[in-house]
C-alpha positions in Angstrom: -19.2 241.7 224.1 -19.7 245.3 224.9 -20.2 244.5 228.6 -17.1 242.1 228.5 -14.9 244.8 226.9 -16.1 247.4 229.4 -15.3 245.1 232.4 -11.9 244.0 231.0 -8.7 245.2 232.7 -7.0 246.9 229.8 -4.1 248.2 231.9 -2.2 244.9 231.7 -2.5 244.9 227.9 -0.8 248.3 227.6 -3.8 250.0 226.1 -4.8 251.6 229.4 -8.3 252.4 230.6 -10.9 252.8 227.9 -11.4 256.4 228.8 -7.9 257.2 227.6 -8.4 255.5 224.2 -8.3 257.7 221.1 -11.6 258.8 219.6 -10.8 256.7 216.5 -10.2 253.5 218.5 -13.4 254.0 220.5 -15.4 254.7 217.3 -14.1 251.6 215.5 -14.9 249.4 218.6 -18.4 250.7 218.6 -18.8 250.0 214.9 -17.6 246.4 215.2 -19.8 245.8 218.2 -22.8 246.9 216.2 -22.0 244.7 213.3 -23.6 241.2 213.0 -20.6 240.1 210.9 -17.7 238.6 212.8 -15.1 241.3 213.1 -11.8 241.7 215.0 -9.7 244.8 215.7 -6.0 244.2 215.9 -4.5 247.2 217.7 -0.9 248.2 217.4 2.2 246.4 216.1 1.4 243.3 218.2 -2.3 243.2 217.0 -4.1 243.2 220.4 -7.5 241.7 219.8 -10.8 243.4 220.4 -13.7 241.6 218.8 -17.5 241.4 218.6 -20.0 238.6 219.3 -19.7 237.0 215.9 -15.9 236.6 216.2 -16.4 235.3 219.8 -18.4 232.4 218.3 -15.6 231.7 215.8 -13.0 231.7 218.7 -14.9 228.9 220.4 -13.3 227.8 223.7 -10.5 230.4 223.4 -13.0 233.1 224.1 -12.9 235.2 226.3 -9.3 234.8 227.5 -7.8 235.8 224.1 -9.5 239.2 224.5 -6.7 241.8 224.7 -4.0 239.3 223.7 -1.6 239.7 220.8 -3.1 237.8 217.9 0.1 235.7 217.4 -0.1 234.7 221.1 -3.9 234.0 221.0 -3.6 231.9 217.9 -0.1 230.4 218.0 -0.8 227.7 215.3 -1.5 230.6 212.9 1.2 232.9 214.2 3.2 233.1 211.0 0.1 233.9 208.9 -1.1 236.6 211.4 2.4 238.2 211.6 2.4 238.5 207.8 -1.1 240.1 207.8 -0.1 242.6 210.5 3.1 243.7 208.8 1.5 243.9 205.3 -1.6 245.9 206.4 0.1 248.2 208.8 2.4 249.0 205.9 -0.7 250.3 204.1 -1.7 247.3 201.9 -5.2 245.7 202.5 -5.3 242.0 202.0 -8.2 239.6 201.3 -8.5 235.8 201.1 -11.2 233.5 199.8 -11.8 230.1 201.3 -8.4 230.2 203.0 -7.7 226.8 204.7 -6.4 227.0 208.3 -5.8 224.4 211.0 -6.9 225.9 214.3 -7.1 224.6 217.8 -10.1 226.6 218.9 -11.9 223.7 220.8 -8.9 221.8 222.2 -8.0 219.8 219.1 -6.9 220.5 215.5 -9.7 221.4 213.0 -9.6 221.9 209.3 -11.3 225.2 208.7 -11.9 227.6 205.8 -12.4 231.4 206.0 -13.1 234.4 203.8 -10.9 237.1 205.3 -10.6 240.9 204.6 -8.1 243.0 206.4 -7.7 246.8 206.1 -5.7 249.4 208.0 -7.3 251.6 210.7 -6.0 255.2 210.6 -6.4 257.8 213.4 -7.1 261.5 213.3 -3.4 262.3 212.7 -3.2 259.8 209.8 -1.2 257.2 211.6 -2.0 253.5 211.1 -3.0 252.3 214.6 -4.3 248.8 213.8 -5.9 246.4 211.5 -9.7 245.8 211.0 -10.5 242.2 210.1 -13.8 240.9 208.8 -13.9 237.1 209.3 -16.4 234.9 207.6 -16.1 231.1 208.3 -16.9 229.2 205.1 -16.1 225.7 206.4 -19.6 224.3 206.0 -19.8 225.7 202.4 -16.4 224.3 201.4 -17.2 220.9 202.9 -20.5 220.8 201.1 -18.7 221.7 197.8 -16.1 219.1 198.4 -18.7 216.4 199.2 -20.6 217.5 196.1 -17.4 217.2 194.0 -16.8 213.7 195.5 -20.4 212.7 194.8 -20.1 213.9 191.2 -16.8 212.0 190.8 -18.4 208.8 192.2 -21.4 209.3 190.0 -19.2 209.9 186.9 -17.3 206.7 187.8 -20.5 204.8 188.2 -21.9 206.1 184.9 -18.6 205.4 183.1 -18.6 201.9 184.6 -22.1 201.3 183.4 -21.3 202.6 179.9 -23.5 205.7 180.3 -23.4 207.9 177.2 -25.7 210.6 178.6 -29.2 211.8 179.4 -31.7 213.9 177.5 -34.9 215.9 177.9 -37.1 216.3 174.9 -39.5 219.2 175.2 -42.3 217.9 172.9 -44.1 221.3 172.6 -41.1 223.1 171.1 -39.7 219.9 169.7 -36.3 220.8 171.2 -34.0 218.1 172.4 -31.7 219.0 175.4 -28.8 216.6 175.8 -26.5 216.7 178.9 -22.8 217.5 178.5 -21.9 213.8 178.0 -24.4 213.3 175.2 -23.7 216.7 173.6 -20.0 215.7 173.4 -21.0 212.9 171.1 -21.7 215.5 168.4 -18.4 217.2 168.8 -17.1 219.9 171.3 -19.1 223.1 171.0 -21.4 221.9 168.2 -24.4 221.3 170.4 -25.4 223.3 173.5 -27.3 221.5 176.3 -28.7 224.8 177.4 -30.0 225.9 174.0 -31.0 222.5 172.9 -31.4 221.3 169.3 -34.3 220.1 167.1 -35.1 216.5 167.9 -34.6 215.7 164.2 -30.9 216.6 164.5 -30.5 213.9 167.1 -32.5 211.4 165.1 -30.2 212.0 162.2 -27.4 210.5 164.2 -29.2 207.1 164.4 -28.4 204.4 161.9 -30.7 204.5 158.9 -31.7 200.9 159.4 -32.8 201.7 162.9 -34.5 205.1 162.6 -38.0 203.9 161.7 -38.0 201.5 164.7 -36.9 204.2 167.1 -39.6 206.6 165.8 -42.2 203.9 166.3 -41.0 203.2 169.8 -41.4 206.9 170.7 -44.9 207.1 169.2 -46.0 203.9 171.1 -44.6 205.2 174.4 -46.3 208.5 174.1 -49.7 207.0 173.0 -49.7 204.2 175.5 -48.1 206.1 178.4 -45.8 203.2 178.9 -42.0 203.2 179.5 -39.8 203.7 176.4 -37.0 201.3 175.6 -35.1 200.9 172.3 -31.8 199.4 171.1 -30.2 201.0 168.1 -26.9 202.2 166.6 -25.8 205.7 167.2 -23.1 207.5 165.3 -20.0 208.3 167.4 -17.7 211.3 167.0 -15.2 209.2 165.1 -17.8 208.3 162.5 -18.3 204.7 163.7 -21.4 203.2 165.1 -22.1 202.4 168.7 -24.9 200.1 169.9 -26.9 201.8 172.6 -30.0 201.1 174.7 -32.2 204.1 175.4 -34.9 204.3 178.1 -37.2 207.0 179.1 -40.8 208.0 179.9 -43.1 210.6 178.6 -44.4 213.2 181.1 -47.8 214.9 180.6 -49.2 218.3 181.5 -52.3 218.8 183.7 -54.6 218.4 180.7 -53.0 215.1 179.8 -51.0 216.3 176.8 -47.4 215.1 176.2 -45.1 217.7 177.6 -41.6 216.3 178.1 -39.8 213.1 177.4 -36.7 212.6 179.5 -34.4 209.6 179.3 -30.9 208.1 179.3 -28.7 206.3 176.9 -26.2 203.4 177.8 -23.5 202.0 175.5 -24.0 198.3 174.9 -21.6 197.9 172.0 -19.4 195.4 173.8 -22.4 193.3 174.9 -23.6 193.3 171.3 -20.2 192.3 170.0 -20.1 189.5 172.6 -23.5 188.3 171.6 -22.5 188.4 167.9 -19.3 186.4 168.8 -21.3 183.8 170.7 -23.7 183.5 167.8 -20.8 183.1 165.3 -19.2 180.4 167.5 -22.5 178.5 167.9 -23.0 178.6 164.1 -19.4 177.4 163.7 -20.1 174.5 166.0 -23.2 173.6 164.0 -21.1 174.0 160.8 -18.5 171.7 162.2 -21.0 169.1 163.3 -22.4 169.0 159.7 -18.9 168.5 158.3 -17.4 166.3 160.9 -18.0 163.1 158.9 -16.4 164.6 155.8 -13.4 165.7 157.9 -13.0 162.3 159.5 -13.4 160.6 156.1 -10.6 162.8 154.7 -8.4 161.9 157.6 -9.0 158.2 157.0 -8.2 158.5 153.3 -5.1 160.5 154.0 -3.9 158.2 156.7 -4.6 155.1 154.5 -2.3 156.5 151.8 0.6 157.0 154.2 0.5 153.8 156.3 1.3 150.2 155.5 -0.7 148.2 158.0 -4.1 148.6 159.7 -2.3 149.0 163.1 -0.2 151.9 161.7 -3.3 153.4 160.2 -5.2 153.1 163.5 -2.4 154.7 165.5 -1.9 157.5 163.0 -5.7 158.1 162.7 -6.1 158.1 166.5 -3.4 160.8 166.9 -4.9 163.0 164.2 -8.4 162.7 165.7 -6.9 163.7 169.1 -5.2 166.7 167.5 -8.5 167.7 165.9 -10.2 167.5 169.3 -7.5 169.6 170.8 -8.1 172.3 168.1 -11.8 172.2 169.0 -10.9 172.8 172.7 -9.6 176.2 171.7 -13.1 177.5 171.1 -14.9 175.6 173.8 -14.2 178.0 176.6 -15.6 181.0 174.6 -18.7 179.1 173.7 -19.5 178.2 177.3 -18.4 181.5 178.8 -15.2 180.2 180.4 -12.4 182.4 178.9 -9.4 182.9 181.1 -8.2 186.4 180.2 -4.9 185.9 182.1 -3.7 183.1 179.9 -1.9 183.6 176.6 -1.1 181.3 173.7 1.9 181.6 171.3 0.8 182.1 167.7 3.1 179.3 166.6 1.5 176.8 169.1 -1.9 177.7 167.8 -0.9 177.0 164.2 0.7 173.7 165.2 -2.5 172.5 167.0 -4.8 173.6 164.1 -2.6 172.1 161.3 -1.7 168.8 163.1 -4.8 166.9 162.0 -4.4 167.8 158.4 -0.7 166.9 157.8 0.1 163.9 155.7 3.8 164.9 155.5 5.2 167.3 158.2 7.6 168.8 155.6 4.6 170.0 153.6 4.3 173.1 156.0 6.8 175.8 156.8 6.0 178.1 159.7 8.2 181.1 160.4 7.8 184.3 162.4 8.8 186.2 165.6 7.2 185.3 169.0 3.6 186.6 169.2 1.4 186.0 172.2 -2.4 185.8 171.8 -5.0 186.5 174.4 -7.9 184.1 174.9 -10.3 186.0 172.7 -7.9 186.5 169.9 -6.8 182.9 170.0 -10.4 181.7 169.7 -11.0 183.9 166.7 -7.8 182.9 165.0 -8.4 179.3 165.7 -11.6 179.6 163.6 -9.7 181.3 160.8 -6.9 178.9 160.7 -9.1 175.9 161.0 -11.2 177.0 158.0 -8.1 177.7 155.9 -6.5 174.4 156.9 -9.7 172.4 156.2 -10.0 174.0 152.8 -6.3 173.3 152.1 -6.8 169.7 153.2 -9.8 169.3 150.9 -8.9 171.3 147.9 -5.5 173.0 148.4 -1.9 172.5 149.3 -2.6 169.8 151.9 -4.7 167.7 149.6 -2.0 166.3 147.3 1.6 165.2 147.4 4.2 167.6 146.0 2.3 170.7 147.3 3.4 172.9 150.2 2.1 175.5 152.6 4.2 178.5 153.8 2.9 180.5 156.8 5.0 183.5 157.7 4.3 186.6 159.7 6.0 189.8 160.7 5.3 192.0 163.7 5.6 195.8 164.4 4.7 197.8 167.4 1.2 198.3 166.2 0.2 195.2 164.0 1.0 191.7 162.9 0.8 190.7 159.2 0.5 187.0 158.4 0.8 185.4 154.9 -0.8 182.0 154.2 0.7 180.9 150.9 -0.2 177.5 149.3 1.9 176.1 146.5 -0.1 173.5 144.5 1.4 171.4 141.8 -1.9 171.4 139.9 -3.2 174.9 140.7 -5.7 176.4 138.2 -5.5 180.0 139.5 -9.3 180.3 139.4 -11.1 181.9 142.4 -14.1 179.9 143.7 -17.5 181.1 142.4 -19.3 180.4 145.7 -18.5 181.6 149.2 -19.7 179.2 151.9 -20.2 179.8 155.6 -16.5 178.9 156.2 -15.3 181.8 154.1 -17.9 184.1 155.7 -16.7 183.0 159.1 -13.1 183.9 158.3 -14.2 187.4 157.1 -16.4 188.0 160.2 -13.7 186.8 162.6 -11.0 189.0 161.1 -12.9 192.1 160.4 -15.4 192.2 163.2 -13.8 190.4 166.1 -10.1 191.2 165.4 -10.7 194.6 163.7 -8.2 193.5 161.0 -8.0 193.2 157.2 -8.0 190.2 155.0 -7.2 189.7 151.3 -7.3 186.6 149.0 -5.2 186.1 145.9 -5.7 183.0 143.7 -2.7 182.7 141.4 -1.6 179.8 139.1 0.8 178.6 141.9 -2.0 178.5 144.5 -3.9 180.5 147.1 -2.3 183.4 149.0 -4.1 184.9 152.0 -2.8 188.0 153.7 -4.1 188.8 157.2 -3.3 192.0 159.1 -4.4 192.5 162.7 -3.7 195.3 165.3 -1.6 194.2 168.2 -4.1 195.6 170.7 -6.7 193.1 169.6 -4.3 190.2 169.6 -3.7 190.5 173.3 -7.4 190.4 174.3 
């Protein structure tokens, strides 16, 4: 650049021959030519450009014809920016920028570029500001790397969230310190645990369910002793105090003498999988329960039908219809048992009750059903089908549907957050005594309401009959 500047015709630029330049101008030019950092000198109010080899590389194909040009002419796409810089710095105020984004046409087409820029005034012997010295550092590559790193982290976070990742850990066995990453540390509450400082491994183990802790300790000991992969499923306390099922996997690392040194690993949330397995198990048990009781149910249907029909033909027709209704009620749980739920379909609560109660009705006026429209998702409909089937079966065997003169009232109310349903049986010969034994049917009702529907259930045996109150959050009813 020294040779190019010396050979340049400066007369046309208005600066005149180099020999006539001021001592300050010549000195500053020598300084920037000796600097390895890209620098440009903007001379005068128009900012005539004199620059070094580093800046020539940044200029790309615009070098060398922009030498001696006004900066707003040489870089027309950034003219407004450069005009502001010239006016501000020549007025006596230095300016700096960090990772400033600019779109420049330095190689024929537009490029998204980033720069660290520092501009300061150049003052001559008389104290006049004769130009602006600019130090230009292109940071495009660094910014792009940072952006790609941010995108990679975002993609990784999305992948981890999709996989149910809770976090990773590194257990330093020698110091017995447990170092969780930020995601896992957040499980203990913001600011309570530092991933950098670590915590005693016992503090982490205390967050494991008491029924699982012994098994987790044994799994760690076996993995360390056998040098095999570590894998364990257990319940971990969440920030809200509830329990989350997790699967933890890791591997012990050993020092050069074969002693256990570190034990890194990762934890994935499998609560939904466990709940799904539990639901499947309950449904399979329910099917087994129904198979064992199917003959009793059919026998009851035959007896009830015989009491309300006059001829064998009438009895056959009525019985056939009730058996068909019973089969329709069974279809409500078939899709969940065989993994075929259609999450886009919904079922009205009133329709569900009608299908479940139909096989048990000797007199339609025995039952009164009232309540606002409530739509059920496939999962909720399945759980409630089990609940209502058990209640209806018991009512048909022992309750309000088992004798004439009795009645069943089913009424519900709905708010923005929950639905409350009351199942009230009015028996003519009620004793008011609660049963002394809870069979699987009663257990099934409790498990379906509390575990699957996250609701609450109460029983009240009064002299007039049984009253069951069921409250379920709206958000679980739409699943």
